[in-house]
C-alpha positions as CSV (number, residue, x, y, z in Angstrom):
1,M,93.9,93.9,95.8
2,N,96.1,92.8,92.9
3,A,99.4,94.7,92.9
4,R,99.2,95.5,89.2
5,V,95.6,96.9,89.6
6,L,96.7,99.1,92.5
7,A,99.8,100.2,90.6
8,A,97.7,101.2,87.6
9,K,95.3,103.2,89.8
10,T,98.2,104.9,91.5
11,L,99.8,105.9,88.2
12,A,96.5,107.1,86.8
13,A,96.1,109.4,89.9
14,V,99.6,110.9,89.2
15,T,98.8,111.4,85.5
16,T,95.6,113.3,86.4
17,G,97.5,115.7,88.7
18,S,98.1,114.0,92.1
19,S,101.6,113.8,93.5
20,L,103.0,110.4,94.2
21,M,103.4,111.4,97.9
22,H,99.6,111.6,98.2
23,A,98.7,108.8,95.8
24,L,101.1,106.1,97.2
25,P,100.2,105.7,100.9
26,P,96.5,104.7,100.5
27,A,97.4,102.3,97.7
28,L,100.1,100.7,99.8
29,E,97.6,100.0,102.6
30,N,95.7,97.7,100.2
31,V,98.8,95.8,98.9
32,Q,99.5,92.4,100.3
33,D,102.9,92.2,102.1
34,T,104.1,89.6,99.6
35,E,103.4,92.0,96.7
36,K,104.7,95.3,98.1
37,A,108.1,94.9,96.5
38,L,106.5,94.3,93.1
39,F,104.1,97.2,93.6
40,N,106.9,99.6,94.4
41,Q,109.0,98.5,91.6
42,L,106.1,98.8,89.1
43,V,105.1,102.3,90.3
44,H,108.5,103.9,90.7
45,G,110.1,102.1,87.7
46,A,107.3,103.0,85.3
47,L,107.4,106.7,86.4
48,R,111.2,106.8,85.9
49,E,110.7,105.6,82.3
50,W,107.4,107.5,81.7
51,P,108.3,109.7,78.7
52,R,109.9,106.7,76.9
53,L,107.0,104.3,77.7
54,A,104.4,106.9,76.7
55,A,106.1,107.4,73.4
56,I,106.1,103.7,72.8
57,L,102.4,103.4,73.5
58,K,101.6,106.4,71.4
59,H,103.1,104.5,68.5
60,R,101.0,101.4,69.2
61,L,97.7,103.1,69.9
62,D,95.4,104.2,67.0
63,R,94.1,107.2,69.0
64,P,94.8,108.8,72.4
65,M,93.1,107.3,75.4
66,K,90.2,109.2,76.9
67,P,91.0,110.9,80.3
68,K,88.5,108.7,82.0
69,D,90.6,105.7,80.9
70,A,93.8,106.9,82.4
71,D,93.9,103.7,84.4
72,V,93.9,101.6,81.3
73,F,96.7,103.6,79.8
74,A,98.6,103.2,83.0
75,L,98.1,99.5,83.0
76,L,99.4,99.3,79.4
77,M,102.4,101.3,80.5
78,L,103.0,98.9,83.3
79,G,102.8,96.0,80.9
80,V,105.4,97.5,78.5
81,Y,107.6,98.4,81.5
82,Q,107.6,94.8,82.7
83,L,108.3,93.4,79.2
84,D,111.1,95.9,78.6
85,C,112.7,96.4,82.0
86,M,111.9,93.5,84.3
87,R,112.9,89.8,84.3
88,I,109.4,88.4,84.3
89,P,108.6,85.9,81.5
90,A,106.7,87.6,78.7
91,H,103.8,85.1,78.8
92,A,103.3,85.8,82.5
93,V,103.4,89.6,81.9
94,V,100.8,89.5,79.2
95,S,98.5,87.1,81.1
96,E,98.7,89.0,84.4
97,T,98.3,92.4,82.8
98,V,95.3,91.3,80.8
99,G,93.9,89.7,83.9
100,A,94.3,93.0,85.8
101,V,91.8,94.6,83.5
102,K,89.0,92.9,85.5
103,G,90.2,94.8,88.6
104,L,89.7,98.1,86.8
105,K,86.1,97.0,85.9
106,K,86.8,97.7,82.2
107,D,86.4,94.3,80.5
108,W,86.2,96.1,77.1
109,A,90.0,96.8,77.4
110,K,91.1,93.1,77.5
111,G,91.5,92.9,73.8
112,L,93.3,96.2,73.6
113,V,95.8,95.3,76.3
114,N,96.5,91.9,74.8
115,A,97.0,93.3,71.3
116,V,99.3,96.2,72.4
117,L,101.5,94.0,74.5
118,R,101.8,91.3,71.9
119,G,102.5,93.9,69.3
120,F,105.3,95.3,71.4
121,L,106.8,91.8,71.8
122,R,106.6,91.3,68.0
123,D,107.8,94.7,66.8
124,G,110.0,96.0,69.7
125,T,110.8,99.7,70.4
126,P,110.0,102.2,67.7
127,M,112.2,105.0,66.7
128,L,112.2,107.6,69.5
129,T,113.5,111.1,69.8
130,E,116.6,111.7,71.9
131,A,114.5,113.0,74.8
132,Q,112.1,110.0,74.7
133,A,115.0,107.6,74.5
134,A,116.5,109.3,77.6
135,A,113.1,109.1,79.4
136,L,112.8,112.8,79.9
137,P,110.2,115.4,78.7
138,E,111.3,117.2,75.6
139,W,111.6,120.6,77.3
140,W,113.7,119.1,80.1
141,W,116.1,117.3,77.8
142,G,116.5,120.5,75.7
143,K,117.2,122.6,78.7
144,L,119.9,120.2,79.9
145,G,121.4,120.3,76.5
146,K,121.8,124.1,76.8
147,Q,122.9,124.3,80.4
148,W,124.8,121.0,80.8
149,P,125.7,119.9,77.3
150,E,128.7,117.7,78.4
151,Q,126.7,116.1,81.3
152,Q,123.3,115.9,79.6
153,S,123.3,112.1,79.3
154,Q,124.7,111.6,82.8
155,I,121.9,113.6,84.3
156,A,119.3,111.8,82.3
157,D,120.7,108.4,83.1
158,A,120.8,109.1,86.8
159,A,117.1,110.1,86.7
160,R,116.4,106.4,85.7
161,M,118.5,104.8,88.4
162,Q,117.4,103.2,91.6
163,P,118.5,105.7,94.2
164,P,121.2,104.7,96.6
165,L,120.4,104.0,100.3
166,T,122.9,106.1,102.1
167,L,123.3,106.4,105.8
168,R,124.8,109.2,107.9
169,V,126.8,108.1,110.9
170,N,126.5,110.2,114.1
171,T,130.2,110.3,114.7
172,S,129.7,111.8,118.2
173,M,128.4,108.3,119.1
174,M,130.5,106.0,116.8
175,S,133.1,106.5,114.1
176,R,132.3,105.6,110.5
177,E,135.0,103.0,110.6
178,A,133.5,101.3,113.7
179,Y,130.1,101.2,112.1
180,T,131.4,99.7,108.9
181,E,132.9,96.9,111.0
182,T,129.5,96.3,112.5
183,L,128.0,96.1,109.0
184,A,130.7,93.7,107.8
185,A,130.2,91.5,110.8
186,R,126.6,91.1,109.8
187,G,127.4,90.4,106.2
188,I,125.8,93.7,105.0
189,K,127.5,95.0,101.9
190,F,128.4,98.7,101.7
191,S,130.5,101.3,100.0
192,L,131.9,104.7,101.1
193,P,131.0,107.8,99.1
194,T,134.2,109.7,98.4
195,Y,133.2,113.1,99.5
196,S,131.2,112.8,102.7
197,P,133.1,111.6,105.8
198,Q,129.9,110.4,107.6
199,A,128.3,108.7,104.7
200,I,127.9,104.9,104.1
201,T,125.9,103.5,101.1
202,V,124.3,100.2,102.0
203,H,123.8,97.7,99.2
204,Q,121.1,95.6,100.7
205,A,117.3,95.7,100.5
206,G,115.2,95.6,103.7
207,N,113.7,97.7,106.4
208,V,116.1,100.5,107.3
209,T,114.9,100.5,110.9
210,E,116.3,97.0,111.3
211,L,119.9,98.2,110.5
212,P,122.2,98.1,113.5
213,G,122.1,101.2,115.6
214,F,119.2,102.9,113.9
215,S,116.8,102.9,116.8
216,E,119.7,104.1,119.1
217,G,120.4,107.1,116.9
218,I,123.8,106.0,115.6
219,V,122.7,106.2,112.0
220,S,120.1,108.1,109.9
221,V,119.1,107.9,106.3
222,Q,120.5,110.9,104.3
223,D,121.8,111.2,100.8
224,A,125.6,111.8,100.5
225,S,125.1,115.1,98.6
226,A,122.6,116.4,101.2
227,Q,125.2,115.8,103.9
228,L,127.4,118.5,102.3
229,A,125.1,121.3,103.6
230,A,125.9,120.7,107.3
231,Q,129.6,120.2,106.5
232,L,129.6,123.7,104.7
233,L,128.0,125.4,107.7
234,S,130.0,123.5,110.4
235,N,132.0,126.2,112.0
236,P,132.9,126.9,115.7
237,A,131.9,130.6,115.1
238,H,128.3,129.5,114.3
239,Q,126.6,129.2,117.7
240,I,123.1,130.1,116.6
241,I,121.8,128.6,113.4
242,L,118.5,128.6,111.6
243,D,117.4,125.8,109.3
244,A,114.6,127.7,107.6
245,C,112.9,124.9,105.5
246,A,113.8,122.0,107.7
247,A,111.3,119.2,107.2
248,P,111.9,116.2,107.3
249,G,114.9,117.2,109.4
250,G,118.0,115.5,107.9
251,K,120.1,118.6,107.6
252,T,118.8,120.0,111.0
253,C,119.9,116.8,112.8
254,H,123.2,116.7,111.0
255,L,124.0,120.3,112.0
256,A,123.0,119.5,115.6
257,E,125.3,116.4,115.6
258,L,128.3,118.3,114.2
259,M,127.9,121.3,116.4
260,P,126.5,120.1,119.8
261,T,127.2,123.4,121.5
262,A,125.3,125.4,118.9
263,K,121.6,126.2,119.2
264,V,119.8,125.1,116.0
265,I,116.3,126.4,115.3
266,A,114.4,124.2,112.8
267,S,111.5,125.9,111.1
268,D,108.9,124.9,108.5
269,N,105.6,126.4,107.3
270,N,103.8,123.1,107.7
271,A,103.1,121.9,111.2
272,Q,102.6,118.3,110.1
273,R,105.9,118.2,108.3
274,L,107.5,119.7,111.4
275,E,106.3,116.7,113.4
276,R,108.6,114.6,111.3
277,V,111.5,116.8,112.3
278,A,110.5,116.3,115.9
279,E,110.5,112.5,115.5
280,N,114.0,112.5,114.1
281,V,115.3,114.8,116.8
282,D,113.8,112.6,119.5
283,R,115.2,109.4,118.0
284,L,118.7,111.0,117.8
285,K,118.3,112.3,121.4
286,L,119.4,115.8,120.3
287,T,119.0,118.5,123.0
288,N,120.1,121.5,121.0
289,V,117.3,121.8,118.5
290,V,114.3,124.1,118.9
291,L,111.3,123.8,116.5
292,Q,109.4,126.8,115.1
293,C,106.5,126.7,112.7
294,M,106.7,129.7,110.4
295,D,106.8,131.0,106.8
296,A,110.4,131.7,106.0
297,S,109.5,134.5,103.6
298,H,108.2,136.4,106.7
299,A,110.8,135.1,109.1
300,A,111.9,138.5,110.6
301,T,108.5,139.3,112.0
302,Q,107.9,135.7,113.3
303,L,111.3,135.4,115.1
304,N,111.2,139.0,116.6
305,D,114.3,140.0,114.6
306,L,116.5,137.3,116.2
307,L,119.9,137.3,114.5
308,F,121.8,134.2,113.4
309,D,125.4,133.3,112.7
310,A,124.3,131.1,109.9
311,I,121.1,130.3,108.1
312,L,120.4,127.3,105.9
313,A,117.8,128.0,103.2
314,D,117.1,124.6,101.6
315,V,114.4,126.0,99.5
316,P,111.4,124.4,97.6
317,C,112.4,123.7,94.0
318,S,111.7,121.6,90.9
319,A,113.5,118.6,92.4
320,S,115.2,118.0,89.0
321,G,118.3,116.8,90.8
322,V,116.4,114.1,92.7
323,T,114.1,112.8,90.0
324,R,114.9,109.2,90.7
325,R,113.5,109.7,94.2
326,N,110.5,111.7,93.0
327,P,109.8,110.2,89.6
328,D,106.3,111.6,89.4
329,I,107.8,115.0,88.6
330,K,108.6,113.7,85.1
331,V,104.8,113.7,84.6
332,L,103.8,116.7,86.7
333,R,106.5,119.3,86.2
334,E,106.0,121.9,83.5
335,P,108.6,124.5,82.1
336,E,106.7,127.4,83.7
337,D,107.1,125.9,87.1
338,L,110.7,127.0,87.2
339,Q,109.8,130.6,87.3
340,R,107.2,130.0,90.0
341,F,109.8,128.2,92.1
342,A,112.3,131.0,91.4
343,D,109.9,133.7,92.6
344,Q,109.3,131.7,95.8
345,Q,113.0,131.1,96.3
346,K,113.7,134.8,96.0
347,A,111.0,135.7,98.5
348,I,112.3,133.2,101.0
349,V,115.9,134.5,100.8
350,A,114.7,138.1,101.1
351,G,112.6,137.2,104.1
352,L,115.6,135.5,105.8
353,W,118.3,138.0,105.0
354,P,117.5,140.5,107.7
355,L,118.1,137.8,110.3
356,V,121.7,137.2,109.2
357,K,124.2,138.8,111.5
358,P,126.8,141.1,110.0
359,G,129.7,138.7,109.1
360,G,127.2,135.8,109.1
361,H,126.4,133.4,106.3
362,L,123.3,132.2,104.4
363,L,123.7,128.9,102.6
364,Y,121.3,128.6,99.7
365,V,120.6,125.0,98.7
366,T,118.3,123.5,96.0
367,C,117.9,119.9,94.7
368,S,117.7,121.3,91.2
369,V,120.1,121.2,88.2
370,F,118.5,124.2,86.5
371,A,120.2,127.6,86.4
372,E,116.8,129.4,86.7
373,E,116.6,128.2,90.3
374,N,120.3,128.3,91.1
375,D,122.7,130.8,89.7
376,Q,120.0,133.2,88.5
377,V,118.3,133.3,91.9
378,V,121.6,133.9,93.7
379,E,122.6,136.7,91.2
380,H,119.2,138.3,91.9
381,C,119.8,138.2,95.6
382,L,123.3,139.7,95.2
383,D,121.9,142.6,93.3
384,N,119.0,143.2,95.6
385,L,120.0,142.4,99.2
386,A,121.9,145.0,101.2
387,G,125.4,143.9,102.2
388,A,125.2,140.6,100.4
389,K,128.6,139.3,99.1
390,L,129.3,135.9,97.5
391,A,131.4,133.6,99.7
392,P,133.3,130.6,98.2
393,T,131.5,127.3,98.0
394,T,133.7,124.5,96.9
395,F,134.0,120.8,97.6
396,M,135.9,118.0,95.8
397,S,133.0,116.4,94.0
398,G,131.2,119.5,92.6
399,L,131.3,121.6,89.5
400,T,131.9,125.3,89.9
401,T,129.1,127.5,88.6
402,R,128.9,131.3,88.4
403,T,127.8,131.7,92.0
404,G,128.3,128.3,93.7
405,C,128.9,124.6,93.3
406,Q,126.7,122.0,91.6
407,R,126.7,118.3,92.6
408,L,125.2,116.4,89.6
409,P,123.3,113.2,90.3
410,D,125.4,110.0,90.0
411,S,125.8,106.6,91.6
412,E,127.0,108.2,94.9
413,G,124.6,111.0,95.5
414,D,121.8,113.3,94.3
415,G,122.0,116.5,92.3
416,L,122.2,119.5,94.7
417,F,123.3,123.1,94.3
418,F,125.0,125.1,97.0
419,A,125.9,128.8,97.2
420,Q,126.9,131.0,100.2
421,L,126.1,134.6,100.8
422,R,128.0,136.5,103.5
423,R,126.6,139.7,105.1
424,L,129.2,142.4,105.1
425,E,130.2,143.9,108.5
426,T,128.6,147.3,109.1
């Protein structure tokens, strides 16, 4: 099916409540191989610009589109996105977008699509609010202004970027320097993030499985900021470690690579997601990882009160620090979701805390930039968990917060928050 038609249907599914994770795979199955790059660019690019594009269309439409015509609205948005953000000749964009109406089986919309796109070409972008211009929902932009006033624009700009493709080199098999020599010999361009000693960012499109050493387990895909979690927990004293929300397994495997003598238990509450962890463990030939399907908020009863030197709690969150990788959250996320996530985060940490050995550590991680899920949750845990004391969490590229360290999204890595709790010796 036509890539623009499938892209419009995918966006319509997202705007009516589906996540991109569920809407994208069935659409991709119907996209011709020659059009998959265009399809992905249209879907992800339009979602990254959604609040701005929606404001432009609101200005051009006489009345809001009916819910049953969400696909037509999505097609209009794709047309404006191509005219405004892609290097496709305007006449081709208008022609192809109007032609795609037939694939939606809504011929009545041809005149509307043609008029809206030509009107945009004639009049350009209308006056937008600061939030709309930054391509963020108003509530989101306002919250950033209060919590990160000096970094507000940086965070918003990063949410519109193409995310970097960053690798993690398994340095037990090959040094980063040796792997960069392999890339250079093949003419593959790369750069080295400044704060992660195993990270390499590759500046070349293509199938990651075709990169040298991937199938042999020499490299894995993992954002540079995400690689900081295992580095913070890498300690010879940590011989039994729990990764409590492990899927898809990037941090689990990094821990196992850095500490081959330690036992790493990887758990998740979804058996299907845990299969992805198993696939990564198998590819990397890691022998010190054990998988366990469980609900982290009830971990003590499911692990028979086993105690750990260190626990990684990479908890579910708003994903506001990784919006460029999950652009549908600009459409789906609501302000009240932050409290829902915070309640879940508190329950997970409370469920895991009895499993931390006296003197042991729990590393709390989110991919959020909002205090409601970060400092405020950690402060709640310090007030309510017996023997919990804040341990220092610092690294060269982060900003110190009340309880931890925040990596804001930029060209090198995603936005993640880290805080460490230590259980006092009894």
